[in-house]
Each structure stands twice: as C-alpha cells, then as structure tokens.
MARVEXBA-562808 format. One record per residue (C-alpha): x, y, z. Coordinates in Angstrom, 1 decimal. Example, Ala and Ser with C-alpha at 12.3 -4.5 7.8 and 13.67 -1.06 7.14 Angstrom:
2
12.3	-4.5	7.8
13.7	-1.1	7.1
This chain:
466
60.5	75.4	-126.5
64.5	75.3	-125.6
64.9	72.6	-128.2
63.1	75.6	-131.0
65.2	77.5	-129.3
68.5	75.8	-129.7
67.7	75.9	-133.2
67.1	79.5	-133.5
70.8	79.5	-132.7
71.7	78.2	-136.4
69.7	80.9	-138.3
71.5	82.6	-140.7
69.6	85.6	-141.2
68.9	86.2	-145.0
70.3	89.7	-146.4
67.7	92.3	-146.9
67.5	92.5	-150.9
66.4	88.6	-151.0
63.6	89.1	-148.4
62.6	92.7	-150.0
58.9	92.8	-149.8
58.4	89.5	-148.5
58.2	90.5	-144.6
55.9	92.7	-142.3
56.6	91.9	-138.8
59.5	92.2	-136.6
59.4	88.5	-134.4
61.4	88.5	-131.1
62.8	85.1	-129.5
63.6	85.0	-125.6
67.3	83.1	-125.4
65.2	80.5	-122.7
62.4	79.8	-125.5
59.8	80.3	-123.3
57.8	83.2	-125.6
58.0	84.9	-128.4
56.4	88.5	-129.2
56.3	90.7	-132.3
56.0	93.8	-134.4
54.8	95.6	-137.2
57.7	96.7	-138.9
58.9	97.1	-142.8
61.8	97.4	-145.2
61.0	101.4	-145.5
62.6	102.2	-142.9
65.7	100.3	-142.8
66.5	99.4	-146.0
69.5	98.7	-147.2
70.7	97.8	-144.9
69.5	95.7	-142.7
66.9	95.9	-139.4
69.3	93.3	-137.6
72.2	95.6	-138.5
70.3	98.0	-135.6
69.6	94.8	-133.2
73.1	94.4	-132.6
73.9	97.7	-132.3
71.5	98.2	-129.6
72.5	94.8	-128.1
75.4	95.7	-128.0
75.1	98.8	-126.7
72.7	96.6	-123.5
75.8	94.3	-122.8
77.7	97.6	-122.4
76.1	98.3	-119.4
74.7	101.6	-121.3
70.8	100.6	-121.6
69.7	104.0	-123.0
72.1	105.1	-125.5
73.7	107.7	-123.5
77.2	106.7	-125.2
77.6	107.5	-128.7
77.8	105.3	-131.4
79.2	105.4	-134.6
75.8	106.0	-136.9
74.1	102.7	-138.6
73.4	105.0	-141.5
74.5	108.5	-142.4
72.6	110.9	-144.8
74.9	112.8	-147.0
72.9	116.5	-147.9
75.9	116.8	-151.1
74.2	120.1	-151.8
72.1	122.7	-151.9
71.6	122.9	-155.3
68.6	121.7	-157.7
67.4	121.6	-161.0
64.1	121.9	-160.2
61.2	123.6	-157.9
59.0	120.8	-156.9
55.8	122.5	-155.1
55.7	120.1	-152.3
60.2	120.7	-151.7
60.9	120.2	-148.3
64.3	122.4	-148.6
62.6	125.6	-150.2
62.1	127.3	-147.7
65.5	127.2	-146.6
67.7	127.1	-149.5
65.7	130.3	-151.0
67.4	132.5	-148.3
70.9	131.2	-149.2
73.5	133.8	-150.7
75.3	130.6	-152.5
74.3	126.8	-153.5
76.8	125.4	-151.0
77.6	121.3	-151.3
79.9	119.0	-149.6
84.1	118.6	-150.9
84.5	115.8	-152.7
87.8	115.3	-151.0
86.0	115.8	-146.9
83.1	113.2	-148.4
86.3	110.1	-149.3
88.0	111.9	-146.4
84.9	110.6	-143.9
84.5	107.3	-145.8
87.5	105.8	-145.4
87.4	106.7	-141.9
84.0	104.9	-141.7
85.0	101.9	-143.5
88.1	101.0	-141.0
85.9	101.2	-138.6
83.5	99.2	-139.9
80.3	99.7	-138.3
78.7	102.5	-140.5
76.2	100.6	-142.8
75.3	102.6	-145.4
75.2	106.1	-147.3
72.5	107.5	-148.3
72.9	110.7	-151.4
70.1	112.6	-150.7
69.1	116.5	-149.9
68.0	119.4	-149.5
69.5	120.1	-153.3
69.6	117.1	-155.8
72.5	115.3	-155.7
72.5	114.4	-159.8
73.3	118.5	-159.5
76.5	118.5	-157.5
79.9	119.0	-159.9
81.6	116.4	-158.8
79.1	113.6	-158.2
81.0	111.4	-161.1
83.5	110.9	-158.1
81.1	110.5	-155.9
79.1	107.5	-156.9
82.3	105.5	-156.7
83.4	106.1	-153.5
80.7	103.9	-150.8
81.9	100.8	-151.9
85.2	101.3	-152.5
85.8	101.6	-148.5
82.7	98.8	-148.1
79.7	100.6	-147.4
76.5	100.3	-148.9
75.0	103.7	-151.1
71.4	104.5	-151.3
70.5	108.3	-153.6
67.1	109.9	-153.5
67.1	111.8	-157.2
64.8	113.3	-159.5
66.5	111.0	-162.3
66.3	114.0	-164.5
70.3	114.4	-164.4
70.8	111.2	-165.7
72.0	109.9	-168.8
73.0	106.6	-170.5
76.8	106.9	-168.4
75.4	108.2	-165.0
72.2	105.4	-165.4
75.1	102.6	-165.5
77.1	103.8	-162.9
74.3	104.2	-161.0
74.2	100.0	-161.7
77.7	99.7	-160.7
77.7	101.4	-157.3
74.0	102.4	-155.3
72.3	99.6	-154.2
69.3	101.2	-154.0
67.8	104.8	-155.2
64.7	106.0	-154.3
63.1	107.6	-157.1
60.9	110.6	-157.8
58.3	110.8	-160.2
55.3	111.5	-159.5
53.3	112.5	-162.8
53.7	110.5	-166.2
53.1	113.2	-168.1
55.4	116.2	-169.1
52.9	118.8	-168.9
51.5	117.5	-165.4
55.2	117.3	-163.9
55.9	120.7	-165.7
53.6	122.2	-163.0
54.5	119.9	-160.1
58.2	119.8	-160.3
58.9	122.7	-162.3
62.4	121.2	-164.0
64.7	124.0	-165.3
67.2	123.3	-168.7
68.4	120.1	-169.5
66.0	118.3	-167.4
64.9	114.2	-169.1
61.8	114.2	-170.6
60.1	111.7	-168.5
59.7	109.6	-171.7
63.8	109.3	-171.8
63.9	108.2	-168.0
62.0	106.0	-168.4
64.0	104.4	-171.2
66.8	104.8	-168.5
65.4	103.0	-166.1
63.9	100.3	-168.4
67.4	99.9	-169.5
69.1	100.0	-165.9
66.7	96.7	-165.1
67.5	94.6	-167.9
71.1	94.7	-166.6
69.9	94.0	-163.4
68.0	90.7	-164.5
70.9	90.2	-167.5
74.3	89.9	-164.8
73.0	90.0	-161.4
69.9	87.2	-162.3
67.5	87.0	-159.3
69.2	89.6	-156.9
67.4	92.7	-156.9
70.6	95.6	-157.0
70.1	98.8	-157.0
67.1	98.7	-155.1
64.4	100.9	-157.2
61.9	102.6	-155.5
59.5	105.5	-157.3
57.3	107.9	-155.3
54.1	109.8	-156.0
53.3	112.6	-154.1
49.6	113.0	-154.0
48.8	116.1	-155.1
44.6	117.5	-157.5
46.8	117.3	-160.8
48.4	114.4	-160.4
45.6	112.3	-159.5
44.6	111.2	-162.5
47.1	109.7	-163.5
48.0	107.7	-160.2
46.8	104.3	-161.8
49.0	104.8	-165.3
52.1	105.9	-163.1
51.8	102.3	-160.8
51.4	100.2	-164.5
53.6	102.2	-166.2
56.5	101.3	-163.1
55.3	97.6	-162.6
55.4	96.8	-166.6
59.3	99.1	-166.6
60.0	96.9	-163.6
60.7	98.9	-160.3
60.1	96.8	-157.5
58.0	99.5	-155.5
55.5	102.2	-155.5
54.6	104.9	-152.8
51.9	107.2	-153.2
52.6	109.8	-150.2
50.0	112.5	-148.7
51.6	116.5	-149.2
51.0	117.8	-145.6
54.1	120.1	-145.3
54.9	122.8	-146.5
51.8	123.7	-148.6
48.6	123.3	-147.3
46.8	121.2	-150.3
42.6	122.1	-150.8
41.0	119.0	-152.1
37.7	119.2	-153.3
34.7	116.5	-152.4
35.8	115.1	-156.4
39.1	115.5	-156.1
38.4	113.3	-152.8
36.6	110.7	-154.2
39.1	110.4	-157.1
41.6	110.4	-155.4
40.3	107.4	-153.0
39.1	105.5	-156.1
42.4	105.8	-157.7
44.0	104.1	-154.6
42.4	101.3	-154.4
42.5	100.8	-158.5
46.5	101.2	-157.1
46.4	98.7	-154.6
45.2	95.9	-157.0
48.1	96.0	-158.6
50.0	95.0	-155.4
52.1	92.0	-156.4
54.8	91.1	-153.9
57.2	90.3	-153.3
58.3	91.3	-157.0
56.2	94.6	-157.2
55.1	96.5	-153.9
52.2	99.3	-153.5
52.0	101.4	-150.7
49.9	104.0	-150.0
48.9	106.2	-146.8
47.4	104.3	-144.3
46.1	107.2	-142.0
43.1	109.3	-143.7
44.8	110.6	-146.7
43.3	113.8	-146.5
44.2	114.1	-142.3
46.1	117.8	-141.2
46.7	116.5	-138.3
50.2	115.7	-137.1
51.0	112.7	-135.3
52.1	113.9	-132.0
55.7	112.1	-131.5
55.8	111.5	-127.5
52.7	109.4	-127.8
54.1	107.1	-130.3
57.4	106.6	-127.9
59.8	107.8	-124.7
62.7	108.1	-126.7
64.4	108.9	-130.3
66.5	105.8	-131.2
66.6	107.0	-134.5
68.3	110.2	-133.4
71.2	108.1	-132.1
72.0	105.2	-134.8
72.1	107.9	-138.0
72.7	111.5	-138.6
72.7	114.0	-141.4
75.8	115.9	-142.9
74.2	118.4	-144.5
76.4	121.9	-146.6
75.8	125.1	-144.8
77.0	128.3	-145.6
79.8	128.0	-142.4
80.4	124.4	-143.9
79.8	121.2	-143.4
77.6	120.6	-139.7
76.2	117.5	-138.7
71.5	117.7	-138.2
71.1	114.9	-135.6
67.8	114.7	-137.0
66.3	115.4	-140.9
64.2	117.6	-139.5
66.2	120.2	-138.7
68.0	120.3	-141.6
68.3	124.6	-143.0
68.7	125.2	-139.5
72.2	126.6	-139.3
75.2	125.3	-138.4
74.8	124.4	-134.5
77.8	124.9	-131.6
80.0	122.2	-132.3
78.2	120.8	-134.9
80.3	122.2	-137.2
83.0	119.1	-138.5
85.5	121.0	-139.3
88.3	120.3	-141.7
90.3	118.5	-139.2
87.9	116.6	-137.5
88.3	113.4	-137.4
84.8	111.3	-138.4
83.9	109.4	-135.1
85.3	112.2	-132.4
83.0	115.3	-133.6
80.0	112.9	-133.9
80.4	112.3	-130.4
80.6	115.8	-129.9
78.1	116.0	-131.2
75.8	113.3	-129.3
76.1	115.2	-125.9
75.1	119.1	-127.6
71.6	117.5	-130.2
69.2	119.4	-130.9
66.3	119.3	-129.9
67.8	118.2	-125.8
64.7	116.2	-125.3
63.5	114.5	-127.9
60.9	113.1	-128.6
59.4	115.8	-126.3
60.1	119.1	-126.9
59.1	117.6	-131.0
56.1	119.1	-132.2
57.3	116.3	-136.1
58.4	113.3	-136.3
59.2	112.1	-139.8
60.6	108.6	-137.9
57.3	107.7	-135.3
57.9	104.0	-136.7
60.8	102.6	-136.9
61.5	104.1	-133.6
58.5	102.3	-132.3
60.1	99.3	-134.1
63.5	99.9	-131.8
61.4	100.7	-128.8
60.7	97.3	-129.1
63.7	95.5	-130.1
65.7	97.3	-126.7
62.7	96.6	-124.7
63.4	93.5	-125.5
66.6	92.7	-125.1
66.5	95.2	-122.2
65.4	91.7	-120.9
67.2	89.8	-122.3
70.2	90.4	-124.1
70.6	87.2	-125.4
67.0	87.1	-127.2
66.9	86.4	-131.2
65.0	88.3	-133.8
64.0	87.1	-136.9
62.1	89.3	-139.7
58.4	87.5	-140.0
55.0	87.6	-142.3
51.9	88.2	-140.6
48.7	88.2	-142.6
47.8	92.5	-142.9
44.2	91.7	-143.1
43.6	89.8	-139.9
42.2	92.3	-137.2
44.0	90.2	-134.9
47.9	88.6	-136.0
48.3	85.1	-134.2
50.3	83.0	-136.5
53.4	84.1	-138.4
55.5	82.5	-141.4
59.3	83.5	-140.1
61.3	84.7	-143.8
65.1	84.2	-142.6
66.7	81.9	-143.7
66.4	78.1	-141.3
67.3	74.4	-141.2
65.7	72.5	-143.0
65.0	70.5	-140.0
62.9	73.3	-137.9
59.4	72.6	-136.7
56.5	74.4	-136.1
57.6	76.3	-132.4
54.4	77.9	-130.9
54.7	80.3	-128.3
52.1	82.2	-126.5
52.9	84.3	-123.3
52.1	87.8	-124.3
53.5	90.2	-121.7
52.2	93.7	-122.4
52.2	96.0	-125.3
53.2	93.2	-127.4
50.7	90.4	-128.4
51.2	86.8	-128.7
52.5	85.1	-131.2
52.3	80.9	-133.1
55.2	80.7	-135.5
55.4	79.1	-138.1
58.2	77.7	-140.0
57.9	77.3	-143.9
60.8	74.9	-145.7
62.2	77.2	-148.9
60.2	80.2	-147.6
61.2	81.7	-150.3
59.7	80.6	-152.2
56.1	79.8	-149.9
55.8	83.2	-148.5
52.5	84.5	-150.0
51.0	81.4	-148.7
48.0	81.5	-146.3
49.5	81.0	-143.0
C-alpha cells in the first residue's frame, strides 16, 4: 500500500475541460496508503475551475491551523451580477421579485470591474469570474468591453445568458474570451418561448440562436480540436407549457454539439400546478431524454429527487458548516453601489453594513471585512433553503479528510451510477502508465470503502464496465 501511495505523488491532474462528463466521484487517498474513501461529486458544482482548486485552499487552511476557515481566503469563484437590467420577463425569474422594486437598473461599471480583476489577477488565488444576474449580462451597455477582461488578468470566465442579445460578433467574442457558458433555452418554438421567457424587442428568434451556437461549436472544432472550450451547457426549466418540447430540445442540442443539457423543476419563485396528464407526460419525457445521454460528449441531467416534490431540503440536515460562502461570493449592483452578498440567495436583500465595495477599496480588504459580517451570521442553521447543498457536502468530505491527514491526495473518479452499492472506482485523472491496481478497503463511517482500479489510458477507456 505504501508503494501505491508513493506512486500517487507523481499524478498530474487533468484539466477540468479534459475530464468534463467523465467523473462522478471524488476519491481521498491517505498519505500512508492505508485506506481510500470517496463521495459523490460532479462538475456542475465546480466548473470551469476544478474541484482540486478547492482542495488546495482547504489544505492550506488546515496546514496553517485555520481548520474551520475562520480567516478570510480569497474566493475561488466570484459571481458578478453585471446589471439588474434584463430584456426578458421569465415566468420563473428568481430576481424579478427584487428588480421590480428598483427605481433604476443599477450596473457594475467597467472601470470598477477592471480594477478588481487586475488585483485578483496579481494575487493569483481566485480562479473564475462568472457573469450572471440579476439581469442579463448582455444587456449591460459595456459588455463588449467586459468580455476580454478576465483572460487579460489570467482568470477563467463563465457566463450565464439567454443568448437573446448575441449577434455574430458577440458570438465570436464568447469563443475568444469565455471558458464556459450556460444558455437558458427552455423551448424549441418561439411561440412557447414567448409564453415562458417573454423577451422584449430585439431578441433573437430561437432559430437564430441555434445557428449562432452551431457556428461557435464549429469554430471550436476547427480551431481547438478536442479542447471543448468554451464548454456549453443548455438548461430547460420544466413547466407544463414546454414539456411537449423537451425531447426535441435535447435532440437539437445534441445535434448542434452542446456539451450537456439540464432539466430543472421550477419550485421557486412561482408555484406550478401539474395535472395528472401533465405529470405522466413529464415522466415519459424524462425517461426519453435520459436515453440520449452519451457520455462524455453529451450529458443529460434530469432531476434526481421526485420532480414534483415541493418540499425544501433543510440544509442543516446535510452539512454542519457552509463552506461555499467562505470560498465563493457574489458582487451585486445595488442603488447604493456594488455590494457583496455572501450567498446567492441573498441577492436582492440590499446593501448590508460593511458589505459595500467603496471606490477606493482593495477587493481583498473589502472581502476580509465582509467575512466578519456574513449574513446570515450562522449558516446553515439559520437557512431554510440552500442552492449549494451538494457542493457543501463535497467540501465537507474534503475538509474532514484533510483534518485527519493534511497530506491526503484527491482524485476524480468514475463510479457506476446504476449500482446500489458501489465498491469499485476507476480513476480518471492523468496517471503514469505503470501504476497498477490499488485496493484499499478500510471503512471509517460515514464514507464507503472502495477498490480503485487503474486503467492505463483511462481517457479512452472510461466507460468500460469497471
């Protein structure tokens, strides 16, 4: 076992773009080679940065004696809500409840954003900037100047967009400057999309958006080969109005070359009532789209909990400390100025004392100030809902392992998801060719044991039955 553990030291992790869709578990390998433990994990919580970026922040914290991340750490990812303006009025919009109360549509100034990114680039600890909302990023009047900034300062960039305001020039800018974008589609006909999204004047028709994304995929294939950058995820919010189009949506996205589609139930902020016939159609549709899943090149993600279950998972029953808000943050434009929100669910709650980013603030010092005044004060105990349960469970697993063994190694792995009891994982990070099987079966609760099988050239053999 010690020999196998020593060989782990020479592992060079694969970049997240190479492994997207190829792993579903995170393996912890202790430094003494005595036991390996694992937990379910996935790209959706950590992309386009890597889960291993979070591992190293947690490791540094433990090594420095800050075992519970009490001291501020530069956020690994920063969500920047560029503007509160949006060209659409979606039925399920989470931000409509607070954006409609605003007398203006506040936005982040280009000069402020560049100042923050320049500082973050120099500090080299933050990995990703994600442009989202709030409103629609492409409704920001300076979006064409915003897009090149992240790469200019050595940061990854992600964008969440409805693609309504993207023309060919902006599509090319996405190709040049964006590493990952999530595209809100939700329909295949303009008639259905008009009912659900209710776009304003000047929005692309869906066919035009499909053509642009197809062009982007072709640029990617021709100029970047196997590197799927930007990674393209398409989302489909499940409503009775669009269920008849869900299978066609998945088929079109697969044909275009989108990397994954995600079907999501609408539970907030609107209450959706489903008739028995609509429920039956939805179940049949989810079964059909699942058959289109073709990993690793096209992934289909459907809701795992009962889709019609309106109950809310209580965060405190899943994790004891909210690590996500210590490693990520949101910068939101308010009428008082740009402000930190320490959780995405706090969007629209206003500018809290000490949270505003003043014009002369260094980003790091402002973030350190906010870290002492997080709202809610105690999470998840004070939280009734959570958008980061799976991420917090993964990070808790990592921190638990590192507290016991600060030198533990972590590897992304593939577990057979259809097995009721998984006892074998295939490691998918880059390995030396001479590494043999390493089987380790100790089982400290609550994490299961695992037999690790090394597959030489795993990138081409991942989906063989392990």
